[in-house]
N, C-alpha and C positions, 0 to 999 in steps of 0.2 A: 733751697727752693729750686735753684736751677737743676740740681741733681735729680730731684723728683720729677721735674718736667721731662728730662731726658729718658728716665725709666718708663714713663707713661707712653712716650713716643715709640720706644722699642717694642712694647707689648702690643700696641695698635698695629705696628707693621707686621708682626708675626701672626696675628689672628686670622687673616684671610687665607694663608697657606694651610693653617690647621683645619679651618672650617672646610676648605676645598678638599682636603684629604679625607675628611669624614663623610662627605656626600657620596651617594651611589653614582656609578658610571652613567653617563647620559645614554638614552636609547638611541639606536642607530637611525640614521636618516632613512627616508623612504627608499632611495635607490639601494642602500646597503641592505635593508630588510628584504627587498625583492630578490636581490642576488643570493642572499642566504637561503631564502625559501626555495628558489629555483635549484640551488645546489642540493638541498635535502630531497626535493622531489625527484631530481635526476638520480640520486643515489638509490632511492626507494624503487624507482622504475627499473634501474639496472639490476637490483636484487631480485625483483619479480620476474624479469625477463631471463635471468640466468638459466633456469632449468630448461626453458624453451630452446636455448641455444645449444644444449647438449644433444648429441645424436640420438635418435630414437632407437629403442631396442629392436633389432630386426625380427620380423615375424616369419618363421620358416613354415611354409605350407606345401606339403607334398600333394595334398588334395584339397584345394581351396573350396570345393563344392561339398565336401563331406561335413558331417556333424562333428562337434568337438570330441565326442567319445570315440569317433572313428579315426581321429588324427594319428594316434600312434600306430594303429594297425596299418594305415597307409604308409607311414614312415618305414615300417618293417619291410614292406614290399620292395623297397628300393634295393635291398640286398639280394633279391631273388629273381632279378630279371629286368627287362626293359619296361619302364612305365610309360604309358601313352594316354593321351586324353581323347575321349570320344564324346563330342558335345561338351558337357560340363563335368563329366565324371572321369576319374582316373582309374585305369585298369592295368593289370599286369599282363604283359605280352611275352609269350615264348614262341619262337619261330621253329618251323619244321627243321629237323636235322638232316633230312634227306634232300636229294636233288630234285624232288618233286613235292607237291603239296597235295596230300590226300584229302584234305578238307579243313574245316574249322571246328574246333571243340571249345564250347563255352562252359567254364566250370563255375558252379554256384555254391560256394561254401556256406556252412552254417556260421553263425556269429562266433568270432574269435577262433575259427577253424581253418583259416587260409593255409597255414603250414601243413595241415593234415592232407591237403590235396596236391601239394607241390610234387611229391614223387610220382603221382599219377599224371600230372601235367608233363613231367619230363619223359615219362614212358610214351605218352601220346606224341610228343615231339620226335622221339626215336622212330615211331611208326609212320611219320610223315604229316602229322597234323600241326597246324598253328593253333596255339591255345591262348584263350583270354580268360582271366579270372575276374569275375565281377565282385567288387567290394561289398561284403555283406553288411547288413544293418541290424542293430540290436532289436529294432521293432519287429523284425520278422519272427523273433522268438517270443516277444512279449505280447504281440497281438495275435489272437487265434483267428485264422482266416475265415473260419466258419462260425464264429460266435454270433449270437443274436444281439448282444450289446456292442457298443462302440462302433456302430456301423459306419459313421462318418469317417472315423480315423482309419478303419479297416479299408474302406473303399479308396481313401486318399493314398494310403500306402500301397495298395494293390496297383493303382494306376501309375504311381511313381516307379514302382519296381518293374512293372511291365514296360514302361517307356525306356528305362535304362537297359533292360535286356534286349528289347527290340533294336535299340540303337547299336548295341554291340554286334548283333547278328547281321543287320543290314549294312553297316559300314565296313564289314570285313568279309562279305560273301562274294565280292566281285571276281575273285580268282577261281571260283568254281569249286568242285569237289563236294564231299559229304558235309552235312551239318550234324554235329553231335552235341547233345546237352548232357552235362553231368551235374546232378543235383544231390547235395548232401544235407542230412538232417532236416531242419525246418524249411529249407529252400524247396524241398520236394513238395511240401504241402501247398506252398504258394504257386509253384509251377504247375502242379497237377490241376488246380482249378482253372488256370489260364488256358491250358491245353484242352481240357475237357469241354470248356465253353467255346473253344475255337477263337478266343480273343487273341491268342498267339498261334502262329502257324506251327504245325507239328514238325519236329526235326526228322532227320532220316533215322536217328536212333537216340535212345534215352538210357542213361546209366544212373541208377540210384545207389547212393552210398550211405548206409546206415540211416535210411530215410524214415523219419517219424516226427510227429508233433506231440508234445505232452498233453494230449486231450483225447479221450476215447472217440468222440464224434469226429474229430479232425482226422484221425487215423482210419476210421471207417469210410469217410468221404474220399480220402486219398486213395484207398484201395479201389473204390469204384471208379475213380478218375483214371487210374493207371490201367485197370482191366479193360476200359473202353477205348484206349488209345489205338490208333491205326499203326503206329510205328513199333518196331521191335524194342523190347525193354530188357536190360540186364539189371537184376536186383541183387546187389552185393551187401552183405551185412555181417557183423560180428555178433554171434549169439552170446547171451549171458552178460552183455555189457550194461544194458539199461532195460528195465521191465517194460517201459513204454515202447522201446524198439522191438522187443520180442512180440508184444501185442500187435504192433503195426505189421510186422512180417506175417503173422498168422492171418490177419485180416486181408492182406494182399493175396496170399495163397488161396484163400477161400473165394475171394471175389473173382480171381482169374479162372478158377475152376468152374464157377457158376457161369461165367460168360464164355468159357471155352476159348480163351485167348491162347493161341499157339506160339506166337513169336515172343515168348517171355521166358526168361531163365532166372531162377532164384537160387543163389548159392550162399551157404554159410561159410565164413572164413574164420581162421584162427588168428591171423595177424593182418595188419594193414599192408604188409609187403606182398601179400598174395594178389592184391587187386590188379596190379599191372599185368601179370601173366593171364589171369582170368579175362581181363578186358581184351588182351591181344588175341586170345583163343576165340573169344566171341566174335570179334571183328573178322577174323579169318573164316569163321563159320558162316557169317553173313556174306562173305565174298567181297569184302571191301579191300580192294587191292589197287 
């Protein structure tokens, strides 16, 4: 009997430990739960903030005022001379290579044709001119300056283009000398309208380089604008390059003949390399020394 009682006591003593091991762990107290939640929140916040702590990718901007499609063109300029800012626009500046300054020449390239005018810019520097190249815009080739539609867009671009050109001419004319404008491709169509309407002051001389716009009406109007200018004009072109150019050249020759403009010279060239010599000869004929 006594043996049975001892066995029952041993079983009762072992049961609480067994039951305790089988029960789930007690939930943490309020302070412990708060600390745990705070730790998790801090970890999440650190994870979210990590990217912000990384250095931002640098944004290289050679011409902060230009449109995105003009960015790389502006970047290319940096290898071809000193870039300078006039107002909000970036321009390429080449200084006279002589001990004197004959004047200022502003070059107006067609879209994506800046490199085409660089040899001419260098030749003008050798003759004593400071040269500025105005960054072209793709809109000067996609907007017909004389179209009846898109008048709001055309007028807005014309005013913007004029302001940029005027800024270049006015901010660099203090040293005196002659003012020469060199317009290539579609730039000539926009410039012709500004000069004929006297919205822009006429330069001392105008040089056209393969001047045309891919529209019949635009080329006819350009011809009339050029024929009515009071300044001397040198019209250089490469024949057989583009049918639109050949048509524009014929229109200008006819308009000049009708208006009997005497201070105008139109020359067909075989290569781009001939431009410098023809320009130098023309300036010598004008007596620009």
